[in-house]
Each structure stands twice: as structure tokens, then as C-alpha cells.
Backbone of each chain as ProteinMPNN parsed JSONL, in Angstrom:
{"seq_chain_A": "MNIFRLTGDLSHLAAIIILLLKIWKSRSCAGISGKSQILFAMVFTTRYLDLLTAYISLYNTSMKIIYIGCSYATVYLIYAKFKATYDGNHDTFRVEFLVVPVGGLSFLVNHDFSPLEILWTFSIYLEAVAILPQLFMISKTGEAETITTHYLFFLGLYRALYLINWVWRFYFEGFFDMIAIVAGVVQTILYCDFFYLYVTKVLKGKKLSLPA", "coords_chain_A": {"N_chain_A": [[31.844, -260.951, 94.09], [28.536, -261.48, 95.257], [25.849, -262.401, 97.497], [23.448, -262.072, 96.204], [24.031, -262.111, 93.48], [25.149, -264.644, 93.299], [23.023, -266.309, 94.09], [21.323, -265.588, 92.065], [22.68, -266.566, 89.791], [22.56, -269.3, 90.402], [19.853, -269.691, 90.349], [19.372, -269.218, 87.676], [20.842, -271.303, 86.563], [19.369, -273.425, 87.619], [16.935, -273.09, 86.276], [17.705, -273.612, 83.619], [18.541, -276.251, 83.814], [16.191, -277.498, 84.755], [14.504, -277.202, 82.529], [15.905, -278.636, 80.558], [15.93, -281.214, 81.679], [13.196, -281.698, 81.855], [12.418, -281.889, 79.174], [14.054, -283.975, 78.361], [13.362, -286.157, 80.081], [10.588, -286.404, 79.788], [10.581, -286.808, 77.198], [9.577, -285.033, 75.403], [8.815, -281.876, 73.901], [6.597, -280.377, 74.145], [4.704, -277.423, 74.346], [6.9, -275.885, 74.708], [8.778, -273.122, 73.613], [10.654, -273.285, 70.836], [11.84, -271.237, 69.52], [12.458, -269.278, 71.448], [14.406, -270.703, 72.797], [16.401, -270.894, 70.883], [17.054, -268.21, 70.693], [18.116, -267.842, 73.277], [20.357, -269.464, 73.08], [21.76, -267.99, 71.23], [22.182, -265.698, 72.764], [23.958, -266.627, 74.77], [26.093, -267.474, 73.185], [26.98, -265.13, 71.903], [27.612, -263.593, 74.092], [29.534, -264.945, 75.564], [31.901, -265.181, 74.186], [34.206, -264.235, 75.16], [35.287, -266.278, 76.484], [37.29, -267.308, 75.06], [39.169, -265.38, 75.189], [39.568, -264.202, 77.7], [40.331, -265.038, 81.098], [38.554, -265.347, 83.988], [37.638, -266.606, 86.383], [37.483, -269.919, 87.811], [34.901, -270.576, 88.406], [33.47, -268.724, 86.82], [34.264, -269.432, 84.207], [33.471, -272.162, 84.113], [30.692, -272.027, 84.547], [29.878, -270.61, 82.309], [30.479, -272.39, 80.257], [28.782, -274.485, 80.928], [26.275, -273.241, 80.641], [26.279, -272.64, 77.882], [26.568, -275.183, 76.801], [24.253, -276.551, 77.795], [22.232, -275.004, 76.657], [22.555, -275.329, 73.913], [22.175, -278.071, 73.811], [19.509, -278.238, 74.543], [18.259, -276.925, 72.4], [18.945, -278.732, 70.415], [17.526, -281.011, 71.285], [14.924, -280.129, 70.942], [14.67, -279.417, 68.192], [15.729, -281.561, 66.836], [16.051, -284.275, 68.131], [13.537, -284.672, 69.56], [11.808, -283.674, 67.703], [9.332, -284.328, 66.619], [7.558, -283.769, 68.599], [7.499, -281.126, 68.774], [5.744, -278.113, 68.95], [5.087, -276.459, 66.518], [2.993, -274.999, 65.427], [2.044, -273.288, 67.326], [4.218, -271.898, 68.058], [4.88, -269.239, 66.967], [5.99, -266.697, 67.001], [7.37, -263.761, 65.543], [10.562, -263.741, 65.347], [12.385, -262.183, 64.017], [11.546, -259.65, 64.338], [12.55, -259.091, 66.747], [15.315, -259.648, 66.738], [16.431, -258.002, 64.729], [15.864, -255.173, 65.459], [17.175, -255.244, 67.981], [19.743, -255.88, 67.183], [20.354, -253.588, 65.678], [20.157, -251.602, 67.66], [22.251, -252.34, 69.32], [24.412, -251.516, 67.932], [24.072, -248.805, 68.018], [23.788, -247.97, 70.698], [26.138, -248.438, 72.917], [28.964, -249.379, 75.018], [31.427, -249.338, 73.886], [32.841, -249.252, 70.698], [33.67, -251.825, 69.706], [34.159, -255.101, 68.264], [33.806, -257.292, 70.152], [32.604, -255.987, 72.271], [30.293, -254.949, 71.121], [28.991, -257.283, 70.416], [28.599, -258.309, 72.967], [26.87, -256.349, 73.976], [24.742, -256.703, 72.223], [23.966, -259.248, 73.082], [23.058, -258.695, 75.638], [20.868, -256.984, 75.2], [19.318, -258.716, 73.641], [18.798, -260.801, 75.392], [16.999, -259.618, 77.063], [14.579, -259.676, 75.754], [14.255, -262.232, 74.896], [12.558, -264.128, 75.971], [10.055, -263.607, 75.037], [8.877, -265.012, 72.732], [8.25, -267.44, 74.038], [6.448, -266.68, 76.071], [4.5, -265.653, 74.441], [3.701, -267.951, 73.117], [2.54, -269.409, 75.196], [0.397, -267.745, 75.687], [-1.0, -268.197, 73.389], [-1.562, -270.965, 73.399], [-2.912, -270.989, 75.709], [-2.358, -272.195, 78.067], [0.05, -273.698, 80.411], [2.415, -276.255, 81.135], [2.948, -277.367, 84.48], [5.644, -277.801, 85.199], [6.913, -276.273, 83.329], [6.184, -273.756, 84.141], [7.639, -273.531, 86.47], [10.205, -273.505, 85.436], [10.086, -271.026, 84.071], [9.695, -269.36, 86.246], [12.124, -269.499, 87.776], [13.823, -268.586, 85.806], [12.969, -265.975, 85.417], [13.343, -265.005, 87.965], [16.112, -264.99, 88.278], [17.205, -262.735, 86.861], [15.941, -260.708, 88.23], [17.142, -260.967, 90.709], [19.667, -260.257, 89.916], [19.281, -257.553, 89.534], [19.132, -256.635, 92.141], [21.698, -257.33, 92.869], [23.128, -255.451, 91.347], [22.404, -253.104, 92.576], [23.585, -253.537, 95.016], [26.317, -253.694, 94.205], [26.699, -251.16, 93.218], [26.411, -249.662, 95.496], [28.383, -250.697, 97.252], [30.701, -251.044, 95.685], [30.718, -249.083, 93.862], [30.312, -249.722, 91.303], [28.643, -249.849, 88.198], [26.608, -250.783, 85.438], [25.021, -249.296, 83.039], [23.773, -250.17, 80.695], [23.359, -252.924, 81.07], [21.764, -252.765, 83.326], [19.428, -251.305, 82.565], [18.444, -252.987, 80.537], [18.083, -255.25, 82.078], [16.048, -254.439, 83.792], [13.925, -254.078, 82.002], [13.718, -256.731, 81.094], [12.946, -258.073, 83.451], [10.519, -256.837, 84.022], [8.968, -257.819, 81.947], [8.315, -260.276, 82.922], [6.511, -259.837, 84.903], [3.697, -260.127, 84.684], [3.539, -262.885, 84.37], [4.708, -263.703, 86.804], [2.752, -262.887, 88.587], [0.61, -264.586, 87.926], [1.871, -266.999, 88.471], [2.286, -266.94, 91.239], [-0.315, -266.569, 92.233], [-1.677, -268.726, 91.185], [-0.176, -271.183, 90.413], [1.362, -271.651, 92.704], [-0.654, -272.196, 94.369], [-1.38, -274.619, 93.76], [-2.911, -274.8, 91.523], [-3.535, -275.146, 87.948], [-1.675, -273.361, 85.478], [-3.474, -271.288, 83.552], [-4.691, -269.395, 80.805], [-7.18, -267.078, 79.525], [-6.519, -265.362, 82.554]], "CA_chain_A": [[30.666, -261.832, 94.115], [27.696, -261.292, 96.448], [24.832, -263.454, 97.648], [22.357, -261.88, 95.238], [24.499, -262.569, 92.165], [25.325, -266.105, 93.368], [21.67, -266.898, 94.066], [20.814, -265.348, 90.712], [23.305, -267.545, 88.881], [22.056, -270.654, 90.7], [18.465, -269.714, 89.871], [19.474, -269.333, 86.218], [21.279, -272.679, 86.303], [18.234, -274.305, 87.933], [15.963, -272.962, 85.185], [18.244, -274.279, 82.438], [18.532, -277.702, 84.083], [14.785, -277.943, 84.825], [13.967, -277.326, 81.162], [16.589, -279.73, 79.862], [15.461, -282.492, 82.251], [11.78, -281.867, 81.512], [12.329, -282.358, 77.792], [14.737, -285.272, 78.247], [12.634, -287.229, 80.794], [9.243, -286.606, 79.204], [10.834, -287.044, 75.751], [8.656, -284.162, 74.674], [9.025, -280.417, 74.112], [5.278, -279.728, 73.993], [4.53, -276.209, 75.156], [8.152, -275.132, 74.815], [9.06, -272.351, 72.394], [12.002, -273.528, 70.3], [12.411, -269.94, 69.114], [13.1, -268.667, 72.622], [15.635, -271.434, 73.131], [17.422, -270.486, 69.897], [17.503, -266.865, 71.102], [18.995, -267.977, 74.445], [21.651, -270.0, 72.611], [22.441, -266.827, 70.618], [22.606, -264.825, 73.864], [25.158, -267.175, 75.411], [27.192, -267.53, 72.216], [27.541, -263.786, 71.658], [28.107, -262.995, 75.336], [30.626, -265.693, 76.197], [33.065, -265.322, 73.299], [35.401, -263.9, 75.937], [35.879, -267.533, 76.994], [38.503, -267.541, 74.267], [40.177, -264.303, 75.335], [39.842, -263.763, 79.084], [40.045, -265.993, 82.164], [38.209, -264.564, 85.185], [37.719, -267.546, 87.515], [36.994, -271.26, 87.449], [33.436, -270.484, 88.477], [32.992, -267.966, 85.658], [34.467, -270.231, 82.999], [32.67, -273.402, 84.108], [29.265, -271.702, 84.381], [29.65, -270.213, 80.909], [30.497, -273.615, 79.448], [27.542, -275.225, 81.243], [25.152, -272.512, 80.029], [26.334, -272.807, 76.427], [26.324, -276.608, 76.516], [22.851, -276.911, 78.042], [21.311, -274.308, 75.739], [22.619, -276.01, 72.608], [21.569, -279.403, 73.972], [18.051, -278.023, 74.546], [17.854, -276.641, 71.013], [19.075, -280.001, 69.69], [16.417, -281.9, 71.652], [13.664, -279.588, 70.402], [14.609, -279.405, 66.723], [16.222, -282.8, 66.218], [15.682, -285.553, 68.759], [12.093, -284.764, 69.828], [11.202, -282.773, 66.727], [7.925, -284.72, 66.388], [6.678, -283.23, 69.665], [7.596, -279.654, 68.756], [4.449, -277.54, 68.595], [5.398, -275.318, 65.646], [1.814, -274.186, 65.084], [1.826, -272.259, 68.353], [5.477, -271.182, 68.283], [4.886, -268.464, 65.71], [6.432, -265.306, 67.199], [8.295, -263.328, 64.48], [11.78, -263.377, 66.07], [13.136, -261.153, 63.284], [11.125, -258.361, 64.926], [13.358, -258.891, 67.963], [16.755, -259.702, 66.459], [16.86, -256.852, 63.911], [15.976, -253.959, 66.291], [18.213, -255.429, 69.005], [21.032, -255.771, 66.479], [20.573, -252.164, 65.347], [20.37, -250.838, 68.901], [23.568, -252.647, 69.903], [25.398, -250.675, 67.204], [23.859, -247.38, 68.34], [23.987, -247.705, 72.126], [27.064, -249.411, 73.535], [30.034, -248.717, 75.792], [32.675, -249.272, 73.113], [32.499, -249.751, 69.362], [34.577, -252.93, 69.3], [33.349, -256.297, 67.968], [33.443, -258.067, 71.35], [31.695, -255.173, 73.101], [29.0, -254.854, 70.421], [28.342, -258.603, 70.566], [28.148, -258.389, 74.365], [25.7, -255.472, 74.073], [23.674, -257.403, 71.493], [23.477, -260.362, 73.902], [22.317, -258.12, 76.77], [19.561, -256.523, 74.7], [18.551, -259.867, 73.164], [18.32, -261.585, 76.533], [15.861, -258.91, 77.683], [13.33, -259.978, 75.022], [14.321, -263.611, 74.363], [11.469, -264.968, 76.507], [8.766, -263.216, 74.438], [8.231, -266.107, 71.991], [7.72, -268.44, 74.979], [5.26, -266.089, 76.703], [3.51, -265.546, 73.366], [3.199, -269.318, 72.858], [1.643, -269.756, 76.312], [-0.859, -266.994, 75.514], [-1.728, -268.804, 72.265], [-2.103, -272.284, 73.795], [-3.836, -270.732, 76.819], [-1.965, -272.884, 79.311], [1.452, -274.139, 80.466], [2.636, -277.35, 82.085], [3.457, -276.828, 85.739], [7.115, -277.803, 85.209], [7.319, -275.134, 82.494], [6.036, -272.516, 84.937], [8.78, -273.468, 87.417], [11.328, -273.055, 84.595], [9.946, -269.586, 83.838], [9.849, -268.642, 87.513], [13.548, -269.374, 88.097], [14.457, -267.775, 84.767], [12.633, -264.573, 85.698], [13.915, -264.65, 89.276], [17.566, -264.786, 88.15], [17.545, -261.351, 86.486], [15.462, -259.86, 89.328], [18.206, -261.016, 91.715], [20.783, -259.464, 89.374], [18.972, -256.123, 89.773], [19.546, -256.356, 93.526], [23.16, -257.408, 92.821], [23.654, -254.194, 90.811], [22.252, -252.087, 93.646], [24.637, -253.883, 95.976], [27.637, -253.375, 93.664], [26.8, -249.696, 93.108], [26.559, -249.119, 96.852], [29.624, -251.144, 97.901], [31.868, -251.025, 94.803], [30.643, -247.948, 92.942], [30.254, -250.281, 89.958], [27.312, -250.037, 87.599], [26.621, -250.829, 83.981], [23.684, -248.792, 82.705], [23.162, -250.987, 79.629], [22.898, -254.173, 81.692], [20.696, -252.448, 84.29], [18.185, -250.957, 81.846], [17.949, -254.218, 79.881], [17.635, -256.16, 83.135], [14.748, -253.945, 84.288], [12.945, -254.432, 80.955], [13.58, -258.195, 81.116], [12.197, -258.484, 84.648], [9.15, -256.321, 83.868], [8.233, -258.703, 81.035], [7.871, -261.461, 83.659], [5.609, -259.475, 86.014], [2.378, -260.757, 84.48], [3.7, -264.319, 84.664], [4.952, -263.864, 88.256], [1.455, -262.743, 89.262], [-0.139, -265.829, 87.713], [2.576, -268.094, 89.129], [2.072, -266.856, 92.691], [-1.738, -266.717, 92.576], [-2.26, -269.981, 90.701], [0.657, -272.387, 90.496], [1.765, -271.898, 94.106], [-1.823, -272.661, 95.108], [-1.696, -275.962, 93.266], [-3.773, -274.8, 90.327], [-2.793, -275.155, 86.675], [-1.601, -272.023, 84.894], [-4.223, -271.22, 82.287], [-5.05, -268.023, 80.419], [-7.002, -265.827, 80.269], [-6.468, -265.588, 84.012]], "C_chain_A": [[29.865, -261.523, 95.39], [26.547, -262.299, 96.394], [23.72, -263.33, 96.603], [22.762, -262.397, 93.854], [24.647, -264.092, 92.176], [23.965, -266.805, 93.298], [21.055, -266.733, 92.679], [21.37, -266.353, 89.729], [22.751, -268.946, 89.122], [20.606, -270.792, 90.242], [18.443, -269.897, 88.356], [19.85, -270.761, 85.842], [20.124, -273.66, 86.543], [17.221, -274.279, 86.795], [16.418, -273.768, 83.972], [18.189, -275.797, 82.616], [17.109, -278.249, 84.115], [14.236, -278.17, 83.425], [14.58, -278.519, 80.449], [16.072, -281.085, 80.356], [14.008, -282.748, 81.875], [11.657, -282.449, 80.11], [12.906, -283.772, 77.686], [13.896, -286.398, 78.863], [11.262, -287.484, 80.176], [9.349, -286.918, 77.707], [9.864, -286.227, 74.906], [8.958, -282.706, 74.951], [7.711, -279.681, 73.883], [5.2, -278.51, 74.911], [5.785, -275.38, 75.294], [8.411, -274.405, 73.503], [10.499, -272.603, 71.957], [12.675, -272.216, 69.929], [13.097, -269.25, 70.292], [14.403, -269.366, 72.953], [16.753, -271.128, 72.138], [17.956, -269.102, 70.278], [18.432, -266.954, 72.311], [20.359, -268.532, 74.04], [22.46, -268.886, 71.954], [22.972, -265.897, 71.7], [23.913, -265.333, 74.473], [26.346, -267.172, 74.444], [27.83, -266.157, 72.036], [28.115, -263.172, 72.929], [29.382, -263.675, 75.84], [31.788, -265.973, 75.245], [34.339, -265.013, 74.072], [35.984, -265.137, 76.625], [37.21, -267.789, 76.3], [39.581, -266.521, 74.574], [40.506, -263.976, 76.793], [39.507, -264.885, 80.067], [39.763, -265.202, 83.425], [38.287, -265.438, 86.425], [37.201, -268.896, 87.033], [35.472, -271.256, 87.431], [32.889, -269.849, 87.205], [33.077, -268.817, 84.395], [33.554, -271.456, 82.973], [31.187, -273.099, 83.927], [28.966, -271.339, 82.927], [29.574, -271.45, 80.014], [29.216, -274.433, 79.675], [26.344, -274.562, 80.564], [25.116, -272.756, 78.515], [25.987, -274.254, 76.071], [24.862, -276.966, 76.673], [21.918, -276.239, 77.039], [21.355, -274.945, 74.35], [21.988, -277.402, 72.681], [20.045, -279.283, 73.927], [17.547, -277.755, 73.132], [17.905, -277.929, 70.191], [17.882, -280.914, 70.004], [15.107, -281.442, 71.014], [13.584, -279.777, 68.891], [15.12, -280.674, 66.063], [15.598, -284.012, 66.918], [14.17, -285.702, 68.965], [11.321, -283.816, 68.926], [9.708, -283.07, 66.544], [6.992, -284.111, 67.432], [6.719, -281.711, 69.702], [6.303, -279.062, 68.193], [4.629, -276.266, 67.766], [4.207, -274.438, 65.345], [1.543, -273.084, 66.098], [3.102, -271.471, 68.648], [5.733, -270.285, 67.074], [5.355, -267.025, 65.883], [7.463, -264.951, 66.116], [9.592, -262.841, 65.142], [12.596, -262.333, 65.326], [12.758, -259.765, 63.79], [11.85, -258.095, 66.239], [14.83, -258.729, 67.594], [17.221, -258.456, 65.703], [16.929, -255.564, 64.743], [17.071, -254.058, 67.356], [19.596, -255.305, 68.384], [21.358, -254.327, 66.162], [20.917, -251.369, 66.584], [21.762, -251.09, 69.472], [24.683, -251.909, 69.166], [25.278, -249.217, 67.629], [24.196, -247.065, 69.785], [24.885, -248.798, 72.709], [28.159, -248.647, 74.267], [31.29, -248.509, 74.959], [32.413, -249.912, 71.749], [33.504, -250.795, 68.902], [33.729, -254.183, 69.108], [32.877, -257.039, 69.22], [32.416, -257.312, 72.188], [30.328, -255.064, 72.444], [28.25, -256.182, 70.524], [27.827, -258.781, 71.995], [26.859, -257.57, 74.537], [24.487, -256.114, 73.391], [23.074, -258.499, 72.385], [22.66, -259.848, 75.093], [20.928, -257.687, 76.328], [18.698, -257.718, 74.283], [17.978, -260.658, 74.327], [17.075, -260.946, 77.152], [14.543, -259.324, 77.033], [13.252, -261.43, 74.555], [13.157, -264.492, 74.835], [10.126, -264.673, 75.822], [8.133, -264.333, 73.593], [7.614, -267.164, 72.917], [6.433, -267.907, 75.638], [4.132, -265.978, 75.679], [2.863, -266.909, 73.117], [2.216, -269.741, 73.947], [0.314, -269.013, 76.153], [-1.679, -267.602, 74.37], [-2.333, -270.149, 72.663], [-3.07, -272.119, 74.972], [-3.467, -271.451, 78.097], [-0.472, -273.225, 79.255], [1.553, -275.272, 81.461], [3.255, -276.763, 83.348], [4.98, -276.775, 85.757], [7.636, -276.627, 84.382], [7.192, -273.826, 83.278], [7.171, -272.397, 85.955], [10.033, -272.995, 86.676], [11.271, -271.546, 84.432], [10.151, -268.789, 85.121], [11.329, -268.424, 87.84], [14.284, -268.502, 87.068], [14.185, -266.29, 85.015], [13.274, -264.1, 86.985], [15.399, -264.292, 89.154], [17.902, -263.343, 87.824], [17.029, -260.369, 87.544], [16.511, -259.832, 90.439], [19.431, -260.234, 91.238], [20.547, -257.973, 89.587], [19.419, -255.745, 91.182], [21.085, -256.389, 93.604], [23.754, -256.09, 92.333], [23.492, -253.048, 91.79], [23.388, -252.279, 94.659], [26.002, -253.408, 95.47], [27.801, -251.872, 93.519], [27.104, -249.112, 94.485], [27.941, -249.464, 97.425], [30.867, -251.01, 97.005], [31.849, -249.819, 93.878], [30.595, -248.418, 91.506], [28.826, -250.289, 89.448], [27.484, -250.048, 86.09], [25.205, -250.506, 83.512], [22.99, -249.669, 81.652], [22.568, -252.256, 80.23], [21.713, -253.895, 82.615], [19.382, -252.167, 83.577], [17.596, -252.203, 81.186], [17.411, -255.193, 80.917], [16.288, -255.749, 83.7], [13.65, -254.315, 83.288], [12.65, -255.934, 81.025], [12.701, -258.64, 82.277], [10.741, -258.026, 84.569], [8.325, -257.25, 82.982], [7.699, -259.939, 81.763], [6.768, -261.142, 84.666], [4.253, -260.165, 85.892], [2.455, -262.244, 84.838], [3.883, -264.543, 86.166], [3.623, -263.809, 89.007], [0.658, -264.051, 89.142], [0.521, -266.981, 88.454], [2.252, -268.118, 90.617], [0.598, -267.131, 93.024], [-2.324, -268.051, 92.126], [-1.379, -271.185, 91.01], [1.017, -272.705, 91.942], [0.573, -272.336, 94.943], [-2.276, -274.016, 94.557], [-2.572, -275.992, 92.041], [-2.883, -274.871, 89.071], [-2.752, -273.725, 86.157], [-2.364, -272.031, 83.577], [-4.645, -269.781, 82.052], [-6.374, -268.084, 79.665], [-7.231, -266.094, 81.761], [-7.867, -265.566, 84.602]], "O_chain_A": [[30.438, -261.33, 96.461], [26.316, -262.953, 95.378], [23.132, -264.323, 96.175], [21.972, -263.025, 93.15], [24.316, -264.758, 91.195], [23.782, -267.764, 92.547], [20.358, -267.619, 92.184], [20.631, -266.927, 88.929], [22.501, -269.693, 88.176], [20.179, -271.862, 89.806], [17.612, -270.63, 87.818], [19.267, -271.355, 84.935], [19.926, -274.601, 85.774], [16.707, -275.323, 86.394], [15.637, -274.507, 83.372], [17.837, -276.53, 81.692], [16.838, -279.322, 83.576], [13.591, -279.182, 83.154], [13.88, -279.311, 79.819], [15.81, -281.988, 79.561], [13.627, -283.887, 81.605], [10.891, -283.385, 79.882], [12.342, -284.644, 77.025], [13.731, -287.457, 78.259], [10.826, -288.629, 80.055], [8.362, -287.243, 77.047], [9.4, -286.662, 73.852], [9.309, -282.331, 76.069], [7.7, -278.517, 73.48], [5.577, -278.562, 76.082], [5.772, -274.312, 75.907], [8.284, -274.982, 72.422], [11.444, -272.186, 72.627], [13.897, -272.081, 70.006], [14.19, -268.703, 70.145], [15.384, -268.729, 73.338], [17.925, -271.106, 72.513], [19.158, -268.85, 70.196], [19.426, -266.232, 72.378], [21.388, -268.128, 74.581], [23.682, -268.829, 72.093], [24.077, -265.366, 71.58], [24.855, -264.566, 74.669], [27.476, -266.896, 74.848], [29.054, -266.025, 72.019], [29.005, -262.325, 72.86], [30.216, -263.032, 76.477], [32.57, -266.896, 75.473], [35.423, -265.463, 73.7], [37.032, -265.065, 77.266], [38.124, -268.394, 76.861], [40.755, -266.736, 74.274], [41.611, -263.52, 77.087], [38.518, -265.597, 79.891], [40.627, -264.461, 83.895], [38.924, -265.065, 87.411], [36.564, -268.996, 85.984], [34.841, -271.852, 86.558], [31.96, -270.372, 86.588], [32.124, -268.918, 83.622], [32.94, -271.759, 81.951], [30.491, -273.834, 83.226], [27.928, -271.717, 82.384], [28.72, -271.545, 79.133], [28.646, -274.993, 78.739], [25.5, -275.243, 79.981], [24.063, -273.04, 77.944], [25.209, -274.509, 75.151], [24.281, -277.61, 75.798], [20.926, -276.834, 76.618], [20.325, -275.085, 73.691], [21.349, -277.854, 71.732], [19.371, -280.128, 73.339], [16.523, -278.3, 72.72], [17.022, -278.188, 69.373], [17.3, -281.515, 69.101], [14.286, -282.261, 70.599], [12.57, -280.236, 68.367], [14.961, -280.849, 64.855], [14.73, -284.685, 66.362], [13.587, -286.721, 68.596], [10.315, -283.232, 69.329], [8.914, -282.152, 66.337], [5.794, -283.954, 67.192], [6.071, -281.078, 70.536], [5.834, -279.447, 67.122], [4.367, -275.157, 68.231], [4.372, -273.257, 65.04], [0.904, -272.079, 65.787], [3.074, -270.494, 69.396], [6.645, -270.514, 66.279], [5.139, -266.204, 64.991], [8.336, -265.762, 65.81], [9.712, -261.659, 65.465], [13.423, -261.656, 65.937], [13.542, -258.821, 63.688], [11.771, -256.992, 66.78], [15.507, -257.812, 68.06], [18.285, -257.913, 66.001], [17.971, -254.909, 64.738], [17.799, -253.097, 67.606], [20.503, -254.711, 68.967], [22.49, -253.882, 66.349], [21.846, -250.561, 66.577], [22.385, -250.189, 70.035], [25.767, -251.703, 69.713], [26.261, -248.476, 67.605], [24.806, -246.038, 70.081], [24.447, -249.921, 72.957], [28.267, -247.426, 74.15], [32.112, -247.642, 75.254], [31.827, -250.991, 71.667], [34.112, -250.663, 67.84], [32.677, -254.311, 69.735], [31.699, -257.374, 69.341], [31.487, -257.902, 72.741], [29.308, -255.083, 73.133], [27.031, -256.206, 70.698], [26.749, -259.336, 72.207], [25.894, -258.025, 75.151], [23.369, -256.075, 73.905], [21.856, -258.668, 72.447], [21.69, -260.483, 75.507], [19.934, -257.981, 76.992], [17.494, -257.736, 74.537], [16.841, -261.128, 74.279], [16.212, -261.637, 77.693], [13.503, -259.324, 77.69], [12.291, -261.816, 73.891], [12.812, -265.477, 74.183], [9.164, -265.417, 76.011], [6.935, -264.578, 73.735], [6.562, -267.72, 72.601], [5.444, -268.633, 75.738], [2.962, -266.181, 76.004], [1.651, -267.013, 72.933], [1.187, -270.355, 73.661], [-0.753, -269.557, 76.439], [-2.908, -267.531, 74.38], [-3.475, -270.447, 72.313], [-3.926, -272.97, 75.215], [-4.17, -271.34, 79.101], [0.182, -273.071, 78.224], [0.882, -275.273, 82.493], [3.997, -275.783, 83.289], [5.557, -275.816, 86.268], [8.678, -276.053, 84.699], [7.991, -272.907, 83.101], [7.614, -271.292, 86.267], [10.817, -272.201, 87.197], [12.272, -270.857, 84.626], [10.705, -267.69, 85.1], [11.743, -267.305, 88.143], [15.228, -267.784, 87.4], [15.071, -265.452, 84.841], [13.698, -262.95, 87.097], [15.884, -263.397, 89.846], [18.798, -262.77, 88.444], [17.621, -259.306, 87.734], [16.742, -258.786, 91.045], [20.142, -259.627, 92.039], [21.493, -257.214, 89.795], [20.004, -254.684, 91.398], [21.696, -255.586, 94.31], [24.781, -255.652, 92.851], [24.318, -252.137, 91.843], [24.043, -251.329, 95.087], [26.759, -252.789, 96.219], [28.905, -251.351, 93.675], [27.924, -248.206, 94.631], [28.594, -248.606, 98.02], [31.977, -250.876, 97.52], [32.831, -249.547, 93.187], [30.808, -247.631, 90.585], [27.904, -250.682, 90.164], [28.382, -249.41, 85.542], [24.308, -251.346, 83.585], [21.779, -249.882, 81.709], [21.428, -252.62, 79.942], [20.772, -254.686, 82.682], [18.343, -252.722, 83.937], [16.391, -252.443, 81.267], [16.415, -255.877, 80.681], [15.472, -256.603, 84.049], [12.586, -254.802, 83.671], [11.493, -256.354, 81.018], [11.818, -259.482, 82.109], [9.837, -258.742, 84.998], [7.135, -257.452, 83.223], [6.755, -260.578, 81.298], [6.154, -262.052, 85.224], [3.73, -260.714, 86.862], [1.577, -262.788, 85.506], [3.29, -265.458, 86.737], [3.392, -264.58, 89.939], [0.109, -264.551, 90.123], [-0.165, -267.842, 89.005], [1.979, -269.174, 91.188], [0.3, -267.842, 93.983], [-3.364, -268.467, 92.636], [-1.766, -272.084, 91.757], [0.986, -273.861, 92.363], [0.735, -272.791, 96.075], [-3.377, -274.492, 94.837], [-2.944, -277.063, 91.56], [-1.668, -274.684, 89.131], [-3.691, -272.96, 86.372], [-1.965, -272.687, 82.615], [-4.922, -269.042, 82.997], [-6.674, -269.17, 79.168], [-8.033, -266.944, 82.148], [-8.029, -265.736, 85.811]]}, "seq_chain_B": "SDSQKKKDEL", "coords_chain_B": {"N_chain_B": [[34.368, -245.555, 80.929], [33.148, -246.649, 84.16], [31.835, -248.9, 83.637], [33.343, -250.36, 82.083], [34.79, -251.908, 83.609], [36.312, -254.996, 84.175], [34.501, -257.587, 82.642], [32.915, -259.364, 84.762], [30.624, -260.644, 85.261], [28.049, -263.105, 84.695]], "CA_chain_B": [[33.453, -245.464, 82.078], [33.456, -247.765, 85.056], [31.197, -250.159, 83.227], [34.387, -251.12, 81.379], [35.405, -252.819, 84.602], [36.348, -256.348, 83.603], [33.174, -258.182, 82.68], [33.037, -260.552, 85.616], [29.298, -261.226, 85.515], [27.634, -264.081, 83.658]], "C_chain_B": [[33.64, -246.712, 82.923], [32.718, -249.025, 84.642], [32.22, -250.991, 82.44], [35.096, -252.059, 82.347], [35.267, -254.237, 84.061], [34.967, -257.008, 83.723], [33.235, -259.488, 83.463], [31.687, -261.2, 85.882], [28.902, -262.159, 84.365], [26.607, -263.449, 82.723]], "O_chain_B": [[34.211, -247.705, 82.471], [32.935, -250.094, 85.213], [31.996, -252.17, 82.166], [35.901, -252.898, 81.943], [34.213, -254.617, 83.55], [34.349, -256.981, 84.787], [33.553, -260.551, 82.929], [31.594, -262.176, 86.626], [29.36, -262.014, 83.232], [26.136, -264.102, 81.791]]}, "name": "protein", "num_of_chains": 2, "seq": "MNIFRLTGDLSHLAAIIILLLKIWKSRSCAGISGKSQILFAMVFTTRYLDLLTAYISLYNTSMKIIYIGCSYATVYLIYAKFKATYDGNHDTFRVEFLVVPVGGLSFLVNHDFSPLEILWTFSIYLEAVAILPQLFMISKTGEAETITTHYLFFLGLYRALYLINWVWRFYFEGFFDMIAIVAGVVQTILYCDFFYLYVTKVLKGKKLSLPASDSQKKKDEL"}
């Protein structure tokens, strides 16, 4: 464990909690893409099946359980409890255009052709593009609530910190996972446009609205 | 390959 990975995990946890609290307290999921949240629930489910087979540490196990629990709770709030506030007309990204290619790629490019490894690979590739429906929805509505931009900032920051963690681990441990690194670079690049708007607008107290 | 190192990351 290093400071970059720990900060990354805490940033990820902060993002998940911010979103859950935003929906719960405002009793509304306006502006939130339910499709992205379903994709994140799929990411955690397919990646953390090793909860049943391997024990790494209390930290590892508890964070995985928290991530899975919060992501399913968020999906439940969006599609069940606060369904009336779900903005389905703007959450129209065709997720099958993400899941099918990612599913195919995870069979073609992986470290080991075993079920657990292919599901892990699928979750890595899926996580790289899971935010697209949310970014697409913001481009369609033309704006985002400030709390939603903070959620996106911490979510994007977490994988950027993981990139530094992988540099650190390569340098100090000789460890690297090319699949995770390439997917992590793609994932972080997808946030660049948002990061620019977040820094130039939200951090200056303005509302995030598109076109910039 | 060394990426098979136990998956200890979240």
C-alpha cells in the first residue's frame, strides 16, 4: 500500500458517499445517470467476486463490501425509491455499445483465460467507460448540479491517483499490470474535459454549464 | 506474468 493508492481509494469512497448522500438528502436523482450507476454496480460485482475466494486484508474486504453495498443502494434509490425524479429522457446513452465491445475485448485480451480473470478484466475495461452515460447526460442537459461535479471530480481523481500508484509500484516493487494501466489511462483521459471545466468554473464558484 | 501477483488492489 502507498499514499497514492490510499488517497485514491479514499477519493473513490468519497465520490460514492457524496453521490449516495446527495440522492438520499435531496430525495432526488435529477441529473444523475442511472445507467452509469448500473455499470458501476456491474464493475464492482464482477471485480469483487474474489471476496468469496480470497482474503487479502480487513481493509481490502471491508472496502469491497462498502463499494458493492453503496453502489447497489444508489441504483435502488434511482430506480425504485426516487424513481419519480429519475430523468430518463436525458439518460439515453446506449450502454449496449459499451457492454458488448468490453465483453468481447475481455475474452480477447486478458492475463488468463479463467472465469474469475475474465470477469476481472471485464470489470477493468467496463470501469474505464462506465462514466460515459453520465458525461453524455450532462452534455444533453447542458448543466450539472455543483454537488454532482464534486462527485465526478473525486471519481476521476481516484483513477488518476491510481496511475501514480502504478508508477510507484513499478519503480519500487517491479509490479505492473498493463491491462489495468491502459484502461486507467483511458478512464482518466475521459475526465480531462470535465476536469478543465471543474477547475475553471466550479472552483471559481460558477455553475458548470455547457457549452463551456 | 507479474501482473498475476495477487490482486491486492481495489
